[in-house]
ZADO-1210 file (C-alpha; in nm, 4 decimals, padded with zeros to 6 digits):
<atoms>
<atom x="-01.6682" y="01.0286" z="-01.6780" code="MET" pos="1"/>
<atom x="-01.8877" y="00.7764" z="-01.7855" code="LYS" pos="2"/>
<atom x="-01.9597" y="00.5038" z="-01.5241" code="PHE" pos="3"/>
<atom x="-01.9993" y="00.2006" z="-01.7262" code="VAL" pos="4"/>
<atom x="-02.1868" y="-00.1587" z="-01.5631" code="GLU" pos="5"/>
<atom x="-01.9346" y="-00.3455" z="-01.4827" code="ILE" pos="6"/>
<atom x="-02.1449" y="-00.6668" z="-01.6117" code="GLN" pos="7"/>
<atom x="-02.0795" y="-00.5681" z="-02.0056" code="PRO" pos="8"/>
<atom x="-01.7531" y="-00.3983" z="-01.9243" code="GLU" pos="9"/>
<atom x="-01.6267" y="-00.7708" z="-01.8410" code="LEU" pos="10"/>
<atom x="-01.8157" y="-00.9954" z="-02.0026" code="SER" pos="11"/>
<atom x="-01.7293" y="-00.8252" z="-02.3239" code="SER" pos="12"/>
<atom x="-01.3699" y="-00.9135" z="-02.2797" code="ASN" pos="13"/>
<atom x="-01.2369" y="-01.2390" z="-02.3307" code="THR" pos="14"/>
<atom x="-00.9125" y="-01.1571" z="-02.1884" code="TYR" pos="15"/>
<atom x="-00.8711" y="-00.8416" z="-01.9232" code="PRO" pos="16"/>
<atom x="-00.5674" y="-01.0506" z="-01.7571" code="GLY" pos="17"/>
<atom x="-00.5408" y="-00.9523" z="-01.3843" code="ARG" pos="18"/>
<atom x="-00.7999" y="-00.6658" z="-01.2470" code="GLY" pos="19"/>
<atom x="-00.8774" y="-00.4075" z="-00.9477" code="ILE" pos="20"/>
<atom x="-01.2329" y="-00.2958" z="-00.8889" code="ILE" pos="21"/>
<atom x="-01.1991" y="-00.0624" z="-00.5648" code="LEU" pos="22"/>
<atom x="-01.5132" y="00.1849" z="-00.4813" code="GLY" pos="23"/>
<atom x="-01.8071" y="00.2823" z="-00.2539" code="LEU" pos="24"/>
<atom x="-02.1405" y="00.0673" z="-00.1964" code="THR" pos="25"/>
<atom x="-02.4666" y="00.2244" z="-00.2824" code="PRO" pos="26"/>
<atom x="-02.5853" y="00.3401" z="00.0800" code="ASP" pos="27"/>
<atom x="-02.2081" y="00.4800" z="00.1332" code="GLY" pos="28"/>
<atom x="-02.1492" y="00.2346" z="00.4248" code="ASN" pos="29"/>
<atom x="-01.8761" y="-00.0042" z="00.2574" code="HIS" pos="30"/>
<atom x="-01.5670" y="00.0543" z="00.0923" code="ALA" pos="31"/>
<atom x="-01.5687" y="-00.2234" z="-00.1968" code="ALA" pos="32"/>
<atom x="-01.2333" y="-00.4166" z="-00.3235" code="ILE" pos="33"/>
<atom x="-01.2262" y="-00.6710" z="-00.5705" code="ALA" pos="34"/>
<atom x="-00.9252" y="-00.8445" z="-00.7286" code="TYR" pos="35"/>
<atom x="-00.9286" y="-01.1071" z="-00.9696" code="PHE" pos="36"/>
<atom x="-00.6700" y="-01.3206" z="-01.1973" code="ILE" pos="37"/>
<atom x="-00.7105" y="-01.5033" z="-01.5380" code="MET" pos="38"/>
<atom x="-00.5104" y="-01.7037" z="-01.7339" code="GLY" pos="39"/>
<atom x="-00.4240" y="-01.8686" z="-02.0884" code="ARG" pos="40"/>
<atom x="-00.1459" y="-02.1635" z="-01.9984" code="SER" pos="41"/>
<atom x="-00.1532" y="-02.4199" z="-01.7658" code="GLU" pos="42"/>
<atom x="00.0978" y="-02.2508" z="-01.5319" code="ASN" pos="43"/>
<atom x="-00.1005" y="-01.9734" z="-01.5059" code="SER" pos="44"/>
<atom x="-00.4596" y="-02.1344" z="-01.4717" code="ARG" pos="45"/>
<atom x="-00.2942" y="-02.3797" z="-01.1873" code="ASN" pos="46"/>
<atom x="-00.3544" y="-02.1623" z="-00.9333" code="ARG" pos="47"/>
<atom x="-00.5946" y="-02.0677" z="-00.6334" code="VAL" pos="48"/>
<atom x="-00.6280" y="-01.8085" z="-00.3485" code="PHE" pos="49"/>
<atom x="-00.5914" y="-01.8547" z="00.0069" code="VAL" pos="50"/>
<atom x="-00.6429" y="-01.6541" z="00.3045" code="TYR" pos="51"/>
<atom x="-00.3020" y="-01.5418" z="00.4737" code="GLU" pos="52"/>
<atom x="-00.3497" y="-01.3638" z="00.7935" code="GLY" pos="53"/>
<atom x="-00.5959" y="-01.0547" z="00.7545" code="ARG" pos="54"/>
<atom x="-00.4882" y="-01.0777" z="00.3441" code="GLY" pos="55"/>
<atom x="-00.3962" y="-01.2930" z="00.0472" code="LEU" pos="56"/>
<atom x="-00.1752" y="-01.4934" z="-00.1340" code="ARG" pos="57"/>
<atom x="-00.1808" y="-01.7204" z="-00.4387" code="THR" pos="58"/>
<atom x="-00.0431" y="-02.0655" z="-00.4193" code="GLN" pos="59"/>
<atom x="-00.0626" y="-02.3710" z="-00.6383" code="ALA" pos="60"/>
<atom x="-00.3483" y="-02.5589" z="-00.7149" code="PHE" pos="61"/>
<atom x="-00.1923" y="-02.8989" z="-00.8064" code="ASP" pos="62"/>
<atom x="00.2287" y="-02.8346" z="-00.6706" code="PRO" pos="63"/>
<atom x="00.3311" y="-03.1273" z="-00.9396" code="ALA" pos="64"/>
<atom x="00.1962" y="-02.8575" z="-01.2398" code="LYS" pos="65"/>
<atom x="00.4184" y="-02.5460" z="-01.1128" code="LEU" pos="66"/>
<atom x="00.6360" y="-02.4596" z="-01.3763" code="SER" pos="67"/>
<atom x="00.7678" y="-02.1530" z="-01.2645" code="ASP" pos="68"/>
<atom x="00.6536" y="-01.9416" z="-00.9316" code="PRO" pos="69"/>
<atom x="00.7878" y="-01.6660" z="-00.9820" code="SER" pos="70"/>
<atom x="00.5346" y="-01.4103" z="-01.1227" code="LEU" pos="71"/>
<atom x="00.1888" y="-01.6213" z="-01.0434" code="ILE" pos="72"/>
<atom x="00.2811" y="-01.6663" z="-00.6491" code="ILE" pos="73"/>
<atom x="00.2722" y="-01.3514" z="-00.4524" code="TYR" pos="74"/>
<atom x="00.0813" y="-01.2234" z="-00.2262" code="SER" pos="75"/>
<atom x="-00.1995" y="-01.0194" z="-00.3585" code="PRO" pos="76"/>
<atom x="-00.3545" y="-00.8384" z="-00.0778" code="VAL" pos="77"/>
<atom x="-00.2061" y="-00.6968" z="00.2598" code="ARG" pos="78"/>
<atom x="-00.3439" y="-00.5033" z="00.4948" code="VAL" pos="79"/>
<atom x="-00.1136" y="-00.2442" z="00.7135" code="LEU" pos="80"/>
<atom x="-00.2867" y="-00.0872" z="01.0108" code="ASP" pos="81"/>
<atom x="-00.5802" y="00.1287" z="00.8448" code="ASN" pos="82"/>
<atom x="-00.4305" y="00.0336" z="00.4578" code="HIS" pos="83"/>
<atom x="-00.5410" y="-00.2274" z="00.2249" code="THR" pos="84"/>
<atom x="-00.2836" y="-00.2932" z="-00.0114" code="ILE" pos="85"/>
<atom x="-00.4000" y="-00.4757" z="-00.3356" code="VAL" pos="86"/>
<atom x="-00.1912" y="-00.5810" z="-00.6328" code="THR" pos="87"/>
<atom x="-00.0672" y="-00.7887" z="-00.9413" code="ASN" pos="88"/>
<atom x="00.2702" y="-00.9278" z="-00.7946" code="GLY" pos="89"/>
<atom x="00.4958" y="-00.9258" z="-00.5477" code="ASP" pos="90"/>
<atom x="00.5042" y="-00.5228" z="-00.5664" code="GLN" pos="91"/>
<atom x="00.2243" y="-00.6164" z="-00.2890" code="THR" pos="92"/>
<atom x="00.5655" y="-00.6442" z="-00.0796" code="ASP" pos="93"/>
<atom x="00.7389" y="-00.3558" z="-00.1961" code="THR" pos="94"/>
<atom x="00.4444" y="-00.1006" z="-00.0607" code="VAL" pos="95"/>
<atom x="00.3821" y="-00.2430" z="00.2405" code="TYR" pos="96"/>
<atom x="00.7246" y="-00.2322" z="00.3454" code="ASP" pos="97"/>
<atom x="00.7358" y="00.1285" z="00.2120" code="PHE" pos="98"/>
<atom x="00.4639" y="00.2073" z="00.4096" code="MET" pos="99"/>
<atom x="00.5926" y="00.0704" z="00.7361" code="ALA" pos="100"/>
<atom x="00.8686" y="00.2631" z="00.7429" code="ASP" pos="101"/>
<atom x="00.6694" y="00.6078" z="00.6576" code="GLY" pos="102"/>
<atom x="00.6492" y="00.6318" z="00.2639" code="LYS" pos="103"/>
<atom x="00.3792" y="00.6386" z="00.0117" code="THR" pos="104"/>
<atom x="00.2277" y="00.3951" z="-00.2006" code="PHE" pos="105"/>
<atom x="00.3996" y="00.6111" z="-00.5204" code="ALA" pos="106"/>
<atom x="00.7336" y="00.5879" z="-00.3394" code="ASP" pos="107"/>
<atom x="00.6950" y="00.2053" z="-00.3214" code="ALA" pos="108"/>
<atom x="00.5569" y="00.1809" z="-00.7133" code="LEU" pos="109"/>
<atom x="00.8641" y="00.4411" z="-00.8491" code="ARG" pos="110"/>
<atom x="01.1391" y="00.1717" z="-00.7514" code="THR" pos="111"/>
<atom x="00.9245" y="-00.0951" z="-00.9477" code="ARG" pos="112"/>
<atom x="00.8375" y="-00.1218" z="-01.3139" code="THR" pos="113"/>
<atom x="00.6351" y="-00.4021" z="-01.5339" code="PHE" pos="114"/>
<atom x="00.6903" y="-00.7813" z="-01.5467" code="GLU" pos="115"/>
<atom x="00.9833" y="-00.9004" z="-01.7357" code="PRO" pos="116"/>
<atom x="00.7547" y="-01.1675" z="-01.9350" code="ASP" pos="117"/>
<atom x="00.8711" y="-01.0260" z="-02.3045" code="ALA" pos="118"/>
<atom x="00.7031" y="-00.9658" z="-02.5551" code="PRO" pos="119"/>
<atom x="00.3984" y="-00.9026" z="-02.3478" code="ASN" pos="120"/>
<atom x="00.5299" y="-00.6879" z="-02.0783" code="PHE" pos="121"/>
<atom x="00.2532" y="-00.7427" z="-01.8477" code="THR" pos="122"/>
<atom x="00.2252" y="-00.4220" z="-01.6332" code="PRO" pos="123"/>
<atom x="00.2164" y="-00.3890" z="-01.2804" code="ARG" pos="124"/>
<atom x="-00.1570" y="-00.3061" z="-01.1664" code="ILE" pos="125"/>
<atom x="-00.1892" y="-00.1935" z="-00.7610" code="SER" pos="126"/>
<atom x="-00.4760" y="-00.0255" z="-00.5449" code="GLY" pos="127"/>
<atom x="-00.4647" y="00.0939" z="-00.1468" code="LEU" pos="128"/>
<atom x="-00.7680" y="00.1553" z="00.0117" code="VAL" pos="129"/>
<atom x="-00.7297" y="00.3514" z="00.2819" code="THR" pos="130"/>
<atom x="-01.0237" y="00.3814" z="00.5818" code="VAL" pos="131"/>
<atom x="-01.0182" y="00.6448" z="00.8845" code="SER" pos="132"/>
<atom x="-01.2285" y="00.8446" z="01.0733" code="ASP" pos="133"/>
<atom x="-01.5926" y="00.6733" z="00.9309" code="GLY" pos="134"/>
<atom x="-01.4329" y="00.7717" z="00.5459" code="GLY" pos="135"/>
<atom x="-01.1771" y="00.6381" z="00.3023" code="PHE" pos="136"/>
<atom x="-01.0276" y="00.6962" z="-00.0071" code="SER" pos="137"/>
<atom x="-00.8419" y="00.5018" z="-00.2800" code="TYR" pos="138"/>
<atom x="-00.5544" y="00.5254" z="-00.4760" code="GLN" pos="139"/>
<atom x="-00.4664" y="00.2694" z="-00.8064" code="LEU" pos="140"/>
<atom x="-00.1568" y="00.2629" z="-01.0275" code="SER" pos="141"/>
<atom x="-00.0282" y="00.0912" z="-01.3425" code="ILE" pos="142"/>
<atom x="00.3322" y="00.0690" z="-01.4394" code="LEU" pos="143"/>
<atom x="00.3763" y="00.0006" z="-01.7840" code="LYS" pos="144"/>
<atom x="00.5849" y="-00.0035" z="-02.0828" code="SER" pos="145"/>
<atom x="00.6216" y="00.2376" z="-02.3690" code="ASN" pos="146"/>
<atom x="00.4367" y="00.0650" z="-02.6757" code="ASN" pos="147"/>
<atom x="00.6067" y="-00.2223" z="-02.5654" code="GLY" pos="148"/>
<atom x="00.9768" y="-00.0951" z="-02.5842" code="ASN" pos="149"/>
<atom x="01.1393" y="-00.2816" z="-02.2856" code="PRO" pos="150"/>
<atom x="01.3802" y="00.0232" z="-02.2141" code="ASP" pos="151"/>
<atom x="01.1231" y="00.2926" z="-02.1369" code="SER" pos="152"/>
<atom x="00.8894" y="00.2548" z="-01.8358" code="ALA" pos="153"/>
<atom x="00.5649" y="00.4389" z="-01.7599" code="GLN" pos="154"/>
<atom x="00.4215" y="00.5039" z="-01.4083" code="ARG" pos="155"/>
<atom x="00.0558" y="00.6336" z="-01.3536" code="PHE" pos="156"/>
<atom x="-00.0917" y="00.7157" z="-01.0106" code="PHE" pos="157"/>
<atom x="-00.5006" y="00.7831" z="-00.9731" code="TYR" pos="158"/>
<atom x="-00.5890" y="00.9570" z="-00.6161" code="GLU" pos="159"/>
<atom x="-00.9677" y="00.9242" z="-00.5154" code="TYR" pos="160"/>
<atom x="-00.9875" y="01.1573" z="-00.1861" code="ALA" pos="161"/>
<atom x="-01.3636" y="01.1637" z="-00.2014" code="GLN" pos="162"/>
<atom x="-01.5366" y="00.8735" z="-00.3276" code="PRO" pos="163"/>
<atom x="-01.9076" y="00.8539" z="-00.4394" code="VAL" pos="164"/>
<atom x="-02.1256" y="00.6050" z="-00.3124" code="ALA" pos="165"/>
<atom x="-02.2429" y="00.3572" z="-00.5976" code="GLY" pos="166"/>
<atom x="-01.9023" y="00.4923" z="-00.7792" code="GLU" pos="167"/>
<atom x="-01.5987" y="00.3092" z="-00.8333" code="GLY" pos="168"/>
<atom x="-01.2816" y="00.2445" z="-01.0687" code="HIS" pos="169"/>
<atom x="-01.1559" y="-00.0615" z="-01.2515" code="PHE" pos="170"/>
<atom x="-00.7751" y="-00.0913" z="-01.3733" code="ILE" pos="171"/>
<atom x="-00.6493" y="-00.4177" z="-01.5216" code="HIS" pos="172"/>
<atom x="-00.3619" y="-00.5191" z="-01.7190" code="THR" pos="173"/>
<atom x="-00.4731" y="-00.5834" z="-02.0443" code="TYR" pos="174"/>
<atom x="-00.6897" y="-00.4133" z="-02.3213" code="ALA" pos="175"/>
<atom x="-00.7731" y="-00.7803" z="-02.4486" code="CYS" pos="176"/>
<atom x="-00.6918" y="-01.0302" z="-02.5791" code="ASP" pos="177"/>
<atom x="-00.4066" y="-01.1050" z="-02.7949" code="GLY" pos="178"/>
<atom x="00.0312" y="-01.2048" z="-02.9256" code="ASN" pos="179"/>
<atom x="00.1402" y="-01.0198" z="-02.7547" code="PRO" pos="180"/>
<atom x="-00.1374" y="-00.8962" z="-02.5017" code="ILE" pos="181"/>
<atom x="-00.1657" y="-00.5337" z="-02.5537" code="PRO" pos="182"/>
<atom x="-00.1186" y="-00.3176" z="-02.2060" code="SER" pos="183"/>
<atom x="-00.4460" y="-00.1304" z="-02.0734" code="TYR" pos="184"/>
<atom x="-00.4581" y="00.1822" z="-02.1484" code="GLU" pos="185"/>
<atom x="-00.6165" y="00.5120" z="-02.0018" code="GLY" pos="186"/>
<atom x="-00.7301" y="00.6037" z="-01.6888" code="GLU" pos="187"/>
<atom x="-00.9043" y="00.3551" z="-01.5212" code="PRO" pos="188"/>
<atom x="-01.2926" y="00.2886" z="-01.6211" code="THR" pos="189"/>
<atom x="-01.5235" y="00.4558" z="-01.3702" code="GLY" pos="190"/>
<atom x="-01.7961" y="00.1573" z="-01.2932" code="VAL" pos="191"/>
<atom x="-02.1113" y="00.1216" z="-01.1410" code="VAL" pos="192"/>
<atom x="-02.0859" y="-00.0333" z="-00.7569" code="ILE" pos="193"/>
<atom x="-02.4721" y="-00.1486" z="-00.7684" code="ALA" pos="194"/>
<atom x="-02.4791" y="-00.3668" z="-00.4943" code="ASP" pos="195"/>
<atom x="-02.4205" y="-00.3498" z="-00.1163" code="ASN" pos="196"/>
<atom x="-02.4449" y="-00.7227" z="-00.0501" code="ASP" pos="197"/>
<atom x="-02.1196" y="-00.8890" z="-00.0896" code="LEU" pos="198"/>
<atom x="-02.2276" y="-01.1865" z="-00.2193" code="ASP" pos="199"/>
<atom x="-02.3971" y="-00.9972" z="-00.5164" code="ALA" pos="200"/>
<atom x="-02.1524" y="-00.8260" z="-00.5884" code="PHE" pos="201"/>
<atom x="-01.8919" y="-01.1471" z="-00.5722" code="THR" pos="202"/>
<atom x="-02.1258" y="-01.3331" z="-00.7988" code="ASN" pos="203"/>
<atom x="-02.1787" y="-01.0445" z="-01.0171" code="LEU" pos="204"/>
<atom x="-01.8099" y="-00.9949" z="-01.1016" code="ILE" pos="205"/>
<atom x="-01.7036" y="-01.3487" z="-01.1365" code="TRP" pos="206"/>
<atom x="-02.0506" y="-01.4561" z="-01.3655" code="ASP" pos="207"/>
<atom x="-01.9004" y="-01.2065" z="-01.5573" code="SER" pos="208"/>
<atom x="-01.5651" y="-01.3403" z="-01.6398" code="LEU" pos="209"/>
<atom x="-01.4770" y="-01.5320" z="-01.9427" code="ASN" pos="210"/>
<atom x="-01.5959" y="-01.8787" z="-01.7798" code="GLU" pos="211"/>
<atom x="-01.2534" y="-02.0643" z="-01.9784" code="GLU" pos="212"/>
<atom x="-00.9831" y="-01.8344" z="-01.9012" code="ASN" pos="213"/>
<atom x="-01.1172" y="-01.7282" z="-01.5500" code="LYS" pos="214"/>
<atom x="-00.9056" y="-01.8336" z="-01.2226" code="VAL" pos="215"/>
<atom x="-00.9942" y="-01.6959" z="-00.9388" code="SER" pos="216"/>
<atom x="-01.1784" y="-01.3984" z="-00.7487" code="LEU" pos="217"/>
<atom x="-01.1255" y="-01.1892" z="-00.4201" code="PHE" pos="218"/>
<atom x="-01.3776" y="-00.9659" z="-00.3116" code="THR" pos="219"/>
<atom x="-01.3891" y="-00.7435" z="00.0160" code="ARG" pos="220"/>
<atom x="-01.6217" y="-00.4867" z="00.2381" code="PHE" pos="221"/>
<atom x="-01.4885" y="-00.2788" z="00.5144" code="ILE" pos="222"/>
<atom x="-01.7413" y="-00.1229" z="00.7075" code="ASP" pos="223"/>
<atom x="-01.6874" y="00.2462" z="00.7653" code="LEU" pos="224"/>
<atom x="-01.8057" y="00.3125" z="01.0755" code="THR" pos="225"/>
<atom x="-01.6698" y="-00.0085" z="01.2389" code="THR" pos="226"/>
<atom x="-01.3363" y="-00.0915" z="01.0522" code="GLY" pos="227"/>
<atom x="-01.5388" y="-00.4856" z="01.0173" code="ALA" pos="228"/>
<atom x="-01.4451" y="-00.6949" z="00.7270" code="VAL" pos="229"/>
<atom x="-01.6007" y="-00.9684" z="00.5565" code="GLU" pos="230"/>
<atom x="-01.4609" y="-01.1490" z="00.2534" code="SER" pos="231"/>
<atom x="-01.5130" y="-01.3996" z="-00.0167" code="ARG" pos="232"/>
<atom x="-01.2725" y="-01.6416" z="-00.2558" code="ILE" pos="233"/>
<atom x="-01.4116" y="-01.8018" z="-00.5252" code="ILE" pos="234"/>
<atom x="-01.1580" y="-02.0288" z="-00.6956" code="ASN" pos="235"/>
<atom x="-01.2553" y="-02.1737" z="-01.0328" code="LYS" pos="236"/>
<atom x="-01.0152" y="-02.5049" z="-00.9349" code="ASN" pos="237"/>
<atom x="-01.2346" y="-02.5740" z="-00.6281" code="GLN" pos="238"/>
</atoms>
């Protein structure tokens, strides 16, 4: 697989939608996590990220302008023991509940499908980072319609058992802007994780997102030796 730089991959696409990047820092010391959201409508843009315990949730920036919370208010990040769950919807809770019951990431997502937002049928993208005994692995998944067919779901799962320092994988909801918006296609994109510094990693992603459409960004580094966590949030509305 060819690994591409994050900046041109993001800046060349005005609307990748929501995206997850998981990988390993160049020094091999930290698991790297990023999750961003974008929006075209007033309802989608009226959001901010806020911390919730060890995780993250979305909330309305201006509650008076919130017209439909069903697909935009959720917990993108939750932590269960040594697992960090990252998704673009309320399937975060499904994964958390299944894993708390001894089941798997894939078990949980096989009970879910794409979002009911015709004609886009936005994919549900999900990630799982597991840190144990000084090492880590990660998984990614996308649940999408079959070329816009609301009666045909496709579920794809990707496992990365031995991540390589300086490499990661990126998956997002949309291939590009459009009407309807075309879903992401293919395997997660291999990307270069170029920074050992969380602020540099965060700023690189935020500065590469389309200025008009970007809404919020969350990043996190997990120390693979100590388990210590460092996180950042950037909200356009704050």
